[in-house]
Residue, then its C-alpha position, 0 to 999 in steps of 0.5 A: x500500500x501506498x505511503x508518501x512518507x516511506x516512499x520519500x525515504x525509500x527513494x534516497x541513498x541507503x547510506x546517505x546521513x540524514x539526521x546528524x548530531x555528536x552524539x549520534x548519526x541516522x542515515x536513511x537505512x538506519x531511519x528505515x530500519x528504525x521504523x520497521x522495528x516499531x511498527x509491530x508496536x505501533x498496530x498493536x497498539x492501535x496507533x495507525x490512521x489516527x490522530x496524535x499529538x505530539x510535544x516536539x523539542x529539538x531532538x533527533x528523536x522528535x523527527x525521527x517521531x515524526x517520520x514514524x508516525x507517519x509511516x502508518x499513516x497517522x496525522x500528527x499535531x505538533x505540540x510545543x514543549x511549553x504547552x500547558x495541561x490545558x492547551x493540550x486537553x483542548x487541542x485532544x477533544x478539538x482534534x478526537x485524539x486519545x495519544x500524546x507522544x513525548x520525546x522525553x518524560x520529562x517535558x510533560x508539563x507538571x501538572x498530574x498526567x492523569x489529567x492529560x490525554x488518554x494515552x502517552x507514548x515515548x521513544x526510549x534511547x534505543x529508538x523504540x516505542x514504549x507506553x507510559x500510560x496505557x488508553x482507556x480505550x482504542x484509538x479510532x481511525x480517521x477515515x481520510x486522516x491527513x498528514x499533520x495538523x498545526x495551529x494557526x492565526x494567519x488570514x484572521x486574528x482567531x486561532x484556527x487548525x489547518x490540516x494538510x495531507x502528506x502528498x500536499x506537504x511533498x509537493x509544497x516541500x518539492x517545489x520550494x527547494x526548485x526555488x533555490x539552487x541545489x547544494x551537493x551534500x548539504x548540512x542544514x542547520x535547524x535553529x527554528x522550532x520544529x513544531x512550525x511548518x516551516x521547519x517541517x516542510x522545508x527541512x524536514x521534509x525537504x532535506x528527505x526529498x533532497x537526501x540532504x543531512x539536517x542537523x539540529x542546533x545544540x543550543x537549546x536557546x537561541x544564543x549566537x555563540x553556539x550557533x556560530x560554533x556549530x556552523x564553524x564546526x560543523x561545516x554547515x552549509x544552509x541555514x533558515x531564520x526568521x529575521x529577528x535571529x538574523x538581526x541577533x546575529x549580525x550585532x554579535x560582538x564577536x562575530x568576526x571570530x568565527x569562520x561562516x564560509x562553509x555556508x553557502x545558502x540561507x533562508x529567511x522566513x516569517x518576514x521580510x528582511x530589511x535592506x541593511x540587514x540584506x546588506x550586512x549579510x552579503x558583505x559577511x557572506x559574499x558567495x551565499x545565496x540569500x532567499x527571501x521566503x514568503x509563506x502561510x501554514x495554509x498555503x503549505x506553507x511556502x508560497x513566494x521565494x524572493x518575491x516569485x511564486x513557487x511551482x504549483x501555485x498561482x497568484x493575484x493581487x485584488x483591487x484592495x491590494x491583497x495577495x490571493x494564493x491558489x494551489x495543490x498545497x492550499x488548503x480547501x477548508x480549516x479543520x472543522x471551522x466553516x466558518x472562517x472558510x467563508x472568510x478566507x477562501x472563495x472559489x479556490x483562491x485562499x485571501x492570505x490577509x497581506x497587502x502586496x504590490x507587483x513591480x515591473x518585473x512581476x515581483x511581488x513585494x509584501x508591504x504588510x499585514x491588513x490586520x496590522x494596519x493601523x487606521x490613523x485620522x482615516x489614513x492607513x499606515x503599514x507598520x512595516x513599512x515604517x520599520x524597513x526605513x527605520x532599520x537603516x537608523x537602528x541597525x543593531x536595535x531591537x524595535x517594533x511599530x505598534x498601534x496605540x489608542x487615541x481620542x484624537x485620531x483613533x489609533x497612532x503608531x508608536x516606536x517600541x524600542x529595547x534598553x540596551x548600551x546604545x545612547x538613547x534616541x529620541x523622538x526628534x531625531x526619528x523625525x528628522x531622519x525620516x524627512x524626506x524618506x516617509x510622508x509625516x503621517x506615518x511618523x511615529x507619535x511616540x517612543x516607549x522604551x521597554x525591557x523586552x518585546x514580546x516574541x512568539x515560538x518561532x522567534x517573531x514580534x508580536x505586534x499587538 
């Protein structure tokens, strides 16, 4: 019987290393053997063709678990290690799952295990599944079960669930690879959370399709020193980042100590890289290919590479500036939420909620999100546009433009910036810099100094 995951793995050179770490390497042959050894356990435990919640940490065990569960047509519902018992219970009820996978028992929330989902299992040091708690009843088979269910708040501000089939994930990952220059014998470093659509599709599945090797960051938190040490020591050739991570790396005071010439490919997702950081990156790595990637969880997630749609997708910009996407990897509905489908999906076209323009070369430039728009005295202001300009003035500072309620104008743009060792910035200095660069209506009307700017799990700054 055809299985999309096994089809990918069996088409690679058996001895090629797929997962690499200081403690253990796993080749494609090893992974297939691990799958074969665990098939009986999964079948007997009725963990096949069902939905499985999975707390995934940044480990080889977690990536192995994805493939083990996919090999028996399960749908994986990944959760971060910071998930609470309340979140796990609510999600298990929503997707009707009575199994929870944990790569390490210590990764379970501290609350009583009995209050979680029905059954809990793990992967031991020998990469064999073990049951921690048996379910009260067998899992129900799910007809037409997908391969992945992810949480998203894209397109609308409301949290929703998106279910993708294995075939859709495969197509999106393959077309993502086709939009990049291929790297022979690639070693790709994962520093983004492996529970995100971008990492799962572009790196975990993409590397398997390409026959590449992936390596997880040895640092449990994003720490530039450890990232640079690993790139230098392990001869990493490609890395995927979000702009906030890139900025942190570029501003690291001891950056010049490290030899990074093995890096030949950097993919930036989650948001677009500004010109200042793009220039700094090119100066640091003149021989590396830099890709600005854009996507949405609902679209598979990959949509654009350097402003152009990847194969298999159509895009269009509506009269009001909203970008729409259509293609085989784009969802046709949200998971058990038809009310959201009516708002965002029309005749196969996904309304992204992003404002875009098309330049003379046909390149799509994302200007900002509709839901991020600050309406100041009836004038639409896109905070991303202001941030792009301010990056030249504040290249080493962590900042964001946020809306603030105002009695006269409704909303005003506010510059929120973190405390650091740099000289304080004044509002008059910001306005002076923005003269002739931005319409005065778009200038920040206030500066807020904060200890830290809130970020999401992927490192993206939270705007509201």
